[in-house]
SEFIZA-3560 file (N, C-alpha, C; in Angstrom, 3 decimals):
REM SEFIZA-3560
<numar><xx>-3.646</xx><yy>29.169</yy><zz>-39.497</zz><atom>N</atom></numar>
<numar><xx>-2.941</xx><yy>29.492</yy><zz>-38.330</zz><atom>CA</atom></numar>
<numar><xx>-1.943</xx><yy>28.207</yy><zz>-38.046</zz><atom>C</atom></numar>
<numar><xx>-0.720</xx><yy>27.969</yy><zz>-37.394</zz><atom>N</atom></numar>
<numar><xx>0.146</xx><yy>26.926</yy><zz>-37.309</zz><atom>CA</atom></numar>
<numar><xx>0.781</xx><yy>27.434</yy><zz>-36.139</zz><atom>C</atom></numar>
<numar><xx>1.187</xx><yy>26.311</yy><zz>-35.080</zz><atom>N</atom></numar>
<numar><xx>1.725</xx><yy>26.459</yy><zz>-33.790</zz><atom>CA</atom></numar>
<numar><xx>3.080</xx><yy>25.902</yy><zz>-33.998</zz><atom>C</atom></numar>
<numar><xx>4.193</xx><yy>26.505</yy><zz>-33.662</zz><atom>N</atom></numar>
<numar><xx>5.347</xx><yy>26.306</yy><zz>-33.879</zz><atom>CA</atom></numar>
<numar><xx>5.775</xx><yy>26.217</yy><zz>-32.111</zz><atom>C</atom></numar>
<numar><xx>6.639</xx><yy>25.413</yy><zz>-31.923</zz><atom>N</atom></numar>
<numar><xx>7.460</xx><yy>25.215</yy><zz>-30.675</zz><atom>CA</atom></numar>
<numar><xx>8.573</xx><yy>25.463</yy><zz>-30.591</zz><atom>C</atom></numar>
<numar><xx>9.317</xx><yy>26.549</yy><zz>-29.906</zz><atom>N</atom></numar>
<numar><xx>10.587</xx><yy>26.440</yy><zz>-30.082</zz><atom>CA</atom></numar>
<numar><xx>11.254</xx><yy>26.358</yy><zz>-28.915</zz><atom>C</atom></numar>
<numar><xx>12.311</xx><yy>25.165</yy><zz>-28.888</zz><atom>N</atom></numar>
<numar><xx>13.011</xx><yy>24.613</yy><zz>-27.521</zz><atom>CA</atom></numar>
<numar><xx>14.261</xx><yy>25.691</yy><zz>-27.241</zz><atom>C</atom></numar>
<numar><xx>14.119</xx><yy>26.181</yy><zz>-26.264</zz><atom>N</atom></numar>
<numar><xx>15.179</xx><yy>27.201</yy><zz>-25.807</zz><atom>CA</atom></numar>
<numar><xx>16.362</xx><yy>26.464</yy><zz>-25.035</zz><atom>C</atom></numar>
<numar><xx>16.512</xx><yy>24.989</yy><zz>-24.823</zz><atom>N</atom></numar>
<numar><xx>17.458</xx><yy>24.097</yy><zz>-24.380</zz><atom>CA</atom></numar>
<numar><xx>17.997</xx><yy>24.531</yy><zz>-23.093</zz><atom>C</atom></numar>
<numar><xx>17.318</xx><yy>25.421</yy><zz>-22.467</zz><atom>N</atom></numar>
<numar><xx>17.286</xx><yy>25.655</yy><zz>-20.762</zz><atom>CA</atom></numar>
<numar><xx>16.201</xx><yy>25.136</yy><zz>-20.212</zz><atom>C</atom></numar>
<numar><xx>15.269</xx><yy>24.399</yy><zz>-21.073</zz><atom>N</atom></numar>
<numar><xx>14.264</xx><yy>23.871</yy><zz>-20.105</zz><atom>CA</atom></numar>
<numar><xx>13.074</xx><yy>24.702</yy><zz>-20.533</zz><atom>C</atom></numar>
<numar><xx>13.019</xx><yy>26.036</yy><zz>-21.161</zz><atom>N</atom></numar>
<numar><xx>11.852</xx><yy>26.792</yy><zz>-21.517</zz><atom>CA</atom></numar>
<numar><xx>11.339</xx><yy>26.538</yy><zz>-22.860</zz><atom>C</atom></numar>
<numar><xx>10.222</xx><yy>26.173</yy><zz>-23.100</zz><atom>N</atom></numar>
<numar><xx>9.537</xx><yy>26.072</yy><zz>-24.566</zz><atom>CA</atom></numar>
<numar><xx>8.737</xx><yy>27.243</yy><zz>-24.767</zz><atom>C</atom></numar>
<numar><xx>8.935</xx><yy>27.783</yy><zz>-26.072</zz><atom>N</atom></numar>
<numar><xx>7.979</xx><yy>28.859</yy><zz>-26.564</zz><atom>CA</atom></numar>
<numar><xx>6.924</xx><yy>28.663</yy><zz>-27.708</zz><atom>C</atom></numar>
<numar><xx>5.930</xx><yy>28.699</yy><zz>-27.153</zz><atom>N</atom></numar>
<numar><xx>4.755</xx><yy>28.147</yy><zz>-28.209</zz><atom>CA</atom></numar>
<numar><xx>4.664</xx><yy>29.388</yy><zz>-28.922</zz><atom>C</atom></numar>
<numar><xx>4.523</xx><yy>29.264</yy><zz>-30.288</zz><atom>N</atom></numar>
<numar><xx>4.278</xx><yy>30.470</yy><zz>-31.188</zz><atom>CA</atom></numar>
<numar><xx>2.770</xx><yy>30.189</yy><zz>-32.049</zz><atom>C</atom></numar>
<numar><xx>2.019</xx><yy>30.866</yy><zz>-32.347</zz><atom>N</atom></numar>
<numar><xx>1.119</xx><yy>30.837</yy><zz>-33.544</zz><atom>CA</atom></numar>
<numar><xx>1.214</xx><yy>31.877</yy><zz>-34.717</zz><atom>C</atom></numar>
<numar><xx>1.477</xx><yy>31.373</yy><zz>-35.730</zz><atom>N</atom></numar>
<numar><xx>1.719</xx><yy>32.510</yy><zz>-36.840</zz><atom>CA</atom></numar>
<numar><xx>1.257</xx><yy>31.718</yy><zz>-37.945</zz><atom>C</atom></numar>
<numar><xx>1.397</xx><yy>32.454</yy><zz>-39.202</zz><atom>N</atom></numar>
<numar><xx>0.975</xx><yy>31.909</yy><zz>-40.544</zz><atom>CA</atom></numar>
<numar><xx>1.756</xx><yy>31.304</yy><zz>-41.269</zz><atom>C</atom></numar>
<numar><xx>1.571</xx><yy>30.461</yy><zz>-42.311</zz><atom>N</atom></numar>
<numar><xx>2.844</xx><yy>29.702</yy><zz>-43.048</zz><atom>CA</atom></numar>
<numar><xx>3.420</xx><yy>30.568</yy><zz>-43.706</zz><atom>C</atom></numar>
<numar><xx>2.954</xx><yy>31.571</yy><zz>-44.410</zz><atom>N</atom></numar>
<numar><xx>3.038</xx><yy>32.942</yy><zz>-45.140</zz><atom>CA</atom></numar>
<numar><xx>4.222</xx><yy>33.500</yy><zz>-44.619</zz><atom>C</atom></numar>
<numar><xx>4.120</xx><yy>33.613</yy><zz>-43.056</zz><atom>N</atom></numar>
<numar><xx>5.176</xx><yy>34.418</yy><zz>-42.442</zz><atom>CA</atom></numar>
<numar><xx>6.481</xx><yy>34.004</yy><zz>-42.655</zz><atom>C</atom></numar>
<numar><xx>7.300</xx><yy>35.338</yy><zz>-42.708</zz><atom>N</atom></numar>
<numar><xx>8.729</xx><yy>35.315</yy><zz>-42.806</zz><atom>CA</atom></numar>
<numar><xx>9.386</xx><yy>34.631</yy><zz>-41.544</zz><atom>C</atom></numar>
<numar><xx>10.637</xx><yy>33.664</yy><zz>-41.375</zz><atom>N</atom></numar>
<numar><xx>11.615</xx><yy>33.725</yy><zz>-40.180</zz><atom>CA</atom></numar>
<numar><xx>11.452</xx><yy>35.091</yy><zz>-39.338</zz><atom>C</atom></numar>
<numar><xx>11.782</xx><yy>35.766</yy><zz>-40.148</zz><atom>N</atom></numar>
<numar><xx>12.118</xx><yy>37.369</yy><zz>-39.242</zz><atom>CA</atom></numar>
<numar><xx>10.601</xx><yy>37.670</yy><zz>-38.614</zz><atom>C</atom></numar>
<numar><xx>9.516</xx><yy>37.380</yy><zz>-39.036</zz><atom>N</atom></numar>
<numar><xx>8.250</xx><yy>37.550</yy><zz>-38.263</zz><atom>CA</atom></numar>
<numar><xx>8.278</xx><yy>36.824</yy><zz>-37.098</zz><atom>C</atom></numar>
<numar><xx>8.510</xx><yy>35.572</yy><zz>-37.397</zz><atom>N</atom></numar>
<numar><xx>8.292</xx><yy>34.643</yy><zz>-36.119</zz><atom>CA</atom></numar>
<numar><xx>9.538</xx><yy>34.865</yy><zz>-35.008</zz><atom>C</atom></numar>
<numar><xx>10.763</xx><yy>35.377</yy><zz>-35.410</zz><atom>N</atom></numar>
<numar><xx>11.602</xx><yy>36.051</yy><zz>-34.476</zz><atom>CA</atom></numar>
<numar><xx>11.253</xx><yy>37.022</yy><zz>-33.765</zz><atom>C</atom></numar>
<numar><xx>10.351</xx><yy>37.877</yy><zz>-34.371</zz><atom>N</atom></numar>
<numar><xx>10.212</xx><yy>39.072</yy><zz>-33.575</zz><atom>CA</atom></numar>
<numar><xx>8.883</xx><yy>38.704</yy><zz>-32.732</zz><atom>C</atom></numar>
<numar><xx>8.036</xx><yy>37.665</yy><zz>-33.034</zz><atom>N</atom></numar>
<numar><xx>7.055</xx><yy>37.129</yy><zz>-31.910</zz><atom>CA</atom></numar>
<numar><xx>8.062</xx><yy>36.742</yy><zz>-30.797</zz><atom>C</atom></numar>
<numar><xx>9.023</xx><yy>35.691</yy><zz>-30.960</zz><atom>N</atom></numar>
<numar><xx>9.521</xx><yy>34.965</yy><zz>-29.957</zz><atom>CA</atom></numar>
<numar><xx>10.445</xx><yy>36.125</yy><zz>-29.206</zz><atom>C</atom></numar>
<numar><xx>10.806</xx><yy>37.067</yy><zz>-29.742</zz><atom>N</atom></numar>
<numar><xx>11.640</xx><yy>38.411</yy><zz>-28.953</zz><atom>CA</atom></numar>
<numar><xx>10.470</xx><yy>39.121</yy><zz>-28.339</zz><atom>C</atom></numar>
<numar><xx>9.157</xx><yy>39.255</yy><zz>-28.569</zz><atom>N</atom></numar>
<numar><xx>8.355</xx><yy>39.754</yy><zz>-27.690</zz><atom>CA</atom></numar>
<numar><xx>7.854</xx><yy>39.143</yy><zz>-26.535</zz><atom>C</atom></numar>
<numar><xx>7.854</xx><yy>37.967</yy><zz>-26.584</zz><atom>N</atom></numar>
<numar><xx>7.523</xx><yy>36.901</yy><zz>-25.532</zz><atom>CA</atom></numar>
<numar><xx>8.758</xx><yy>36.702</yy><zz>-24.575</zz><atom>C</atom></numar>
<numar><xx>10.012</xx><yy>36.510</yy><zz>-25.277</zz><atom>N</atom></numar>
<numar><xx>11.012</xx><yy>36.158</yy><zz>-24.276</zz><atom>CA</atom></numar>
<numar><xx>11.784</xx><yy>37.493</yy><zz>-23.797</zz><atom>C</atom></numar>
<numar><xx>11.826</xx><yy>38.329</yy><zz>-24.272</zz><atom>N</atom></numar>
<numar><xx>12.001</xx><yy>39.964</yy><zz>-23.950</zz><atom>CA</atom></numar>
<numar><xx>13.600</xx><yy>40.102</yy><zz>-24.448</zz><atom>C</atom></numar>
<numar><xx>14.080</xx><yy>39.156</yy><zz>-25.542</zz><atom>N</atom></numar>
<numar><xx>15.154</xx><yy>39.443</yy><zz>-25.746</zz><atom>CA</atom></numar>
<numar><xx>15.189</xx><yy>40.129</yy><zz>-27.478</zz><atom>C</atom></numar>
<numar><xx>16.277</xx><yy>40.551</yy><zz>-28.069</zz><atom>N</atom></numar>
<numar><xx>16.224</xx><yy>41.083</yy><zz>-29.465</zz><atom>CA</atom></numar>
<numar><xx>16.425</xx><yy>40.259</yy><zz>-30.450</zz><atom>C</atom></numar>
<numar><xx>15.158</xx><yy>40.475</yy><zz>-31.279</zz><atom>N</atom></numar>
<numar><xx>14.935</xx><yy>39.285</yy><zz>-32.564</zz><atom>CA</atom></numar>
<numar><xx>16.280</xx><yy>39.268</yy><zz>-33.383</zz><atom>C</atom></numar>
<numar><xx>17.277</xx><yy>40.256</yy><zz>-33.537</zz><atom>N</atom></numar>
<numar><xx>18.220</xx><yy>39.869</yy><zz>-34.557</zz><atom>CA</atom></numar>
<numar><xx>19.281</xx><yy>38.971</yy><zz>-33.727</zz><atom>C</atom></numar>
<numar><xx>19.045</xx><yy>38.943</yy><zz>-32.450</zz><atom>N</atom></numar>
<numar><xx>20.032</xx><yy>37.966</yy><zz>-31.575</zz><atom>CA</atom></numar>
<numar><xx>19.544</xx><yy>36.079</yy><zz>-31.723</zz><atom>C</atom></numar>
<numar><xx>18.539</xx><yy>36.227</yy><zz>-31.932</zz><atom>N</atom></numar>
<numar><xx>17.839</xx><yy>34.914</yy><zz>-31.963</zz><atom>CA</atom></numar>
<numar><xx>18.455</xx><yy>33.935</yy><zz>-33.437</zz><atom>C</atom></numar>
<numar><xx>18.563</xx><yy>32.894</yy><zz>-33.256</zz><atom>N</atom></numar>
<numar><xx>18.894</xx><yy>31.858</yy><zz>-34.032</zz><atom>CA</atom></numar>
<numar><xx>17.999</xx><yy>30.646</yy><zz>-34.111</zz><atom>C</atom></numar>
<numar><xx>17.366</xx><yy>30.520</yy><zz>-35.374</zz><atom>N</atom></numar>
<numar><xx>16.399</xx><yy>29.414</yy><zz>-35.197</zz><atom>CA</atom></numar>
<numar><xx>17.201</xx><yy>27.980</yy><zz>-36.002</zz><atom>C</atom></numar>
<numar><xx>17.075</xx><yy>26.822</yy><zz>-35.374</zz><atom>N</atom></numar>
<numar><xx>17.661</xx><yy>25.889</yy><zz>-36.456</zz><atom>CA</atom></numar>
<numar><xx>16.642</xx><yy>24.519</yy><zz>-36.004</zz><atom>C</atom></numar>
<numar><xx>17.209</xx><yy>23.882</yy><zz>-37.070</zz><atom>N</atom></numar>
<numar><xx>16.481</xx><yy>22.414</yy><zz>-37.287</zz><atom>CA</atom></numar>
<numar><xx>17.613</xx><yy>21.191</yy><zz>-37.584</zz><atom>C</atom></numar>
<numar><xx>17.898</xx><yy>20.470</yy><zz>-36.727</zz><atom>N</atom></numar>
<numar><xx>19.243</xx><yy>19.707</yy><zz>-36.945</zz><atom>CA</atom></numar>
<numar><xx>20.326</xx><yy>20.896</yy><zz>-37.471</zz><atom>C</atom></numar>
<numar><xx>21.049</xx><yy>20.501</yy><zz>-38.728</zz><atom>N</atom></numar>
<numar><xx>22.127</xx><yy>21.608</yy><zz>-39.150</zz><atom>CA</atom></numar>
<numar><xx>21.658</xx><yy>22.552</yy><zz>-39.738</zz><atom>C</atom></numar>
<numar><xx>20.414</xx><yy>22.754</yy><zz>-40.015</zz><atom>N</atom></numar>
<numar><xx>19.754</xx><yy>23.814</yy><zz>-40.876</zz><atom>CA</atom></numar>
<numar><xx>19.433</xx><yy>25.243</yy><zz>-40.105</zz><atom>C</atom></numar>
<numar><xx>20.128</xx><yy>26.225</yy><zz>-40.746</zz><atom>N</atom></numar>
<numar><xx>20.130</xx><yy>27.560</yy><zz>-39.956</zz><atom>CA</atom></numar>
<numar><xx>19.087</xx><yy>28.169</yy><zz>-40.830</zz><atom>C</atom></numar>
<numar><xx>17.757</xx><yy>28.442</yy><zz>-40.214</zz><atom>N</atom></numar>
<numar><xx>17.021</xx><yy>29.483</yy><zz>-41.220</zz><atom>CA</atom></numar>
<numar><xx>17.149</xx><yy>30.865</yy><zz>-41.287</zz><atom>C</atom></numar>
<numar><xx>17.210</xx><yy>31.191</yy><zz>-42.525</zz><atom>N</atom></numar>
<numar><xx>17.387</xx><yy>32.580</yy><zz>-43.160</zz><atom>CA</atom></numar>
<numar><xx>16.233</xx><yy>33.703</yy><zz>-42.837</zz><atom>C</atom></numar>
<numar><xx>16.285</xx><yy>34.751</yy><zz>-42.446</zz><atom>N</atom></numar>
<numar><xx>15.349</xx><yy>35.509</yy><zz>-42.161</zz><atom>CA</atom></numar>
<numar><xx>14.035</xx><yy>35.916</yy><zz>-43.363</zz><atom>C</atom></numar>
<numar><xx>14.640</xx><yy>35.942</yy><zz>-44.472</zz><atom>N</atom></numar>
<numar><xx>13.872</xx><yy>36.414</yy><zz>-45.483</zz><atom>CA</atom></numar>
<numar><xx>12.879</xx><yy>35.272</yy><zz>-46.114</zz><atom>C</atom></numar>
<numar><xx>13.105</xx><yy>33.828</yy><zz>-45.725</zz><atom>N</atom></numar>
<numar><xx>12.387</xx><yy>32.914</yy><zz>-46.311</zz><atom>CA</atom></numar>
<numar><xx>11.141</xx><yy>32.714</yy><zz>-45.352</zz><atom>C</atom></numar>
<numar><xx>10.105</xx><yy>31.985</yy><zz>-46.060</zz><atom>N</atom></numar>
<numar><xx>8.789</xx><yy>31.871</yy><zz>-45.111</zz><atom>CA</atom></numar>
<numar><xx>8.776</xx><yy>30.521</yy><zz>-44.454</zz><atom>C</atom></numar>
<numar><xx>7.926</xx><yy>30.635</yy><zz>-43.768</zz><atom>N</atom></numar>
<numar><xx>7.878</xx><yy>29.241</yy><zz>-42.849</zz><atom>CA</atom></numar>
<numar><xx>7.281</xx><yy>28.055</yy><zz>-44.007</zz><atom>C</atom></numar>
<numar><xx>6.541</xx><yy>28.587</yy><zz>-44.782</zz><atom>N</atom></numar>
<numar><xx>5.858</xx><yy>27.624</yy><zz>-45.956</zz><atom>CA</atom></numar>
<numar><xx>7.106</xx><yy>27.157</yy><zz>-46.756</zz><atom>C</atom></numar>
<numar><xx>8.214</xx><yy>27.990</yy><zz>-47.054</zz><atom>N</atom></numar>
<numar><xx>9.201</xx><yy>27.730</yy><zz>-47.941</zz><atom>CA</atom></numar>
<numar><xx>9.976</xx><yy>26.496</yy><zz>-47.651</zz><atom>C</atom></numar>
<numar><xx>10.068</xx><yy>26.364</yy><zz>-46.101</zz><atom>N</atom></numar>
<numar><xx>10.922</xx><yy>25.800</yy><zz>-45.334</zz><atom>CA</atom></numar>
<numar><xx>10.142</xx><yy>24.549</yy><zz>-44.844</zz><atom>C</atom></numar>
<numar><xx>9.023</xx><yy>24.580</yy><zz>-45.097</zz><atom>N</atom></numar>
<numar><xx>7.907</xx><yy>23.178</yy><zz>-44.950</zz><atom>CA</atom></numar>
<numar><xx>7.839</xx><yy>23.124</yy><zz>-43.577</zz><atom>C</atom></numar>
<numar><xx>7.810</xx><yy>24.002</yy><zz>-42.866</zz><atom>N</atom></numar>
<numar><xx>7.417</xx><yy>24.282</yy><zz>-41.357</zz><atom>CA</atom></numar>
<numar><xx>5.986</xx><yy>24.091</yy><zz>-41.081</zz><atom>C</atom></numar>
<numar><xx>5.432</xx><yy>22.839</yy><zz>-40.463</zz><atom>N</atom></numar>
<numar><xx>4.065</xx><yy>22.586</yy><zz>-40.264</zz><atom>CA</atom></numar>
<numar><xx>3.857</xx><yy>22.647</yy><zz>-38.985</zz><atom>C</atom></numar>
<numar><xx>2.420</xx><yy>22.741</yy><zz>-38.788</zz><atom>N</atom></numar>
<numar><xx>1.429</xx><yy>22.882</yy><zz>-37.374</zz><atom>CA</atom></numar>
<numar><xx>2.284</xx><yy>21.879</yy><zz>-36.281</zz><atom>C</atom></numar>
<numar><xx>2.485</xx><yy>22.373</yy><zz>-35.372</zz><atom>N</atom></numar>
<numar><xx>3.188</xx><yy>21.427</yy><zz>-34.155</zz><atom>CA</atom></numar>
<numar><xx>4.811</xx><yy>21.099</yy><zz>-34.275</zz><atom>C</atom></numar>
<numar><xx>5.509</xx><yy>21.481</yy><zz>-35.372</zz><atom>N</atom></numar>
<numar><xx>6.821</xx><yy>21.301</yy><zz>-35.558</zz><atom>CA</atom></numar>
<numar><xx>7.670</xx><yy>22.016</yy><zz>-34.382</zz><atom>C</atom></numar>
<numar><xx>8.729</xx><yy>21.187</yy><zz>-34.006</zz><atom>N</atom></numar>
<numar><xx>9.827</xx><yy>21.910</yy><zz>-33.017</zz><atom>CA</atom></numar>
<numar><xx>11.012</xx><yy>22.327</yy><zz>-33.688</zz><atom>C</atom></numar>
<numar><xx>11.424</xx><yy>23.597</yy><zz>-33.232</zz><atom>N</atom></numar>
<numar><xx>12.575</xx><yy>24.392</yy><zz>-33.650</zz><atom>CA</atom></numar>
<numar><xx>13.591</xx><yy>24.267</yy><zz>-32.822</zz><atom>C</atom></numar>
<numar><xx>14.739</xx><yy>24.612</yy><zz>-32.793</zz><atom>N</atom></numar>
<numar><xx>15.882</xx><yy>24.466</yy><zz>-31.713</zz><atom>CA</atom></numar>
<numar><xx>15.961</xx><yy>26.342</yy><zz>-31.554</zz><atom>C</atom></numar>
<numar><xx>16.191</xx><yy>26.948</yy><zz>-30.359</zz><atom>N</atom></numar>
<numar><xx>16.078</xx><yy>28.445</yy><zz>-30.065</zz><atom>CA</atom></numar>
<numar><xx>17.668</xx><yy>28.554</yy><zz>-29.664</zz><atom>C</atom></numar>
<numar><xx>18.555</xx><yy>29.494</yy><zz>-30.327</zz><atom>N</atom></numar>
<numar><xx>19.463</xx><yy>29.629</yy><zz>-29.850</zz><atom>CA</atom></numar>
<numar><xx>19.848</xx><yy>31.012</yy><zz>-29.809</zz><atom>C</atom></numar>
<numar><xx>20.654</xx><yy>31.535</yy><zz>-28.967</zz><atom>N</atom></numar>
<numar><xx>21.126</xx><yy>33.349</yy><zz>-28.818</zz><atom>CA</atom></numar>
<numar><xx>22.411</xx><yy>33.175</yy><zz>-29.737</zz><atom>C</atom></numar>
<numar><xx>22.546</xx><yy>34.594</yy><zz>-30.301</zz><atom>N</atom></numar>
<numar><xx>24.067</xx><yy>35.101</yy><zz>-30.617</zz><atom>CA</atom></numar>
<numar><xx>24.593</xx><yy>35.634</yy><zz>-29.618</zz><atom>C</atom></numar>
//
């Protein structure tokens, strides 16, 4: 289990626990359940890299305690 911190940019941080073999889509669904938004409207970024839904967290080398940027479409 790893913990990923998603910064909402409006002062709210979302802490999520997930596995490294989960897809980005699964992480978005967990975030959507906690924030009350639709998962397909969530965009996760790190610098200029936009994470694609079908790729796993391990493939993107997302580790425990890593911060991601959370945006809405």
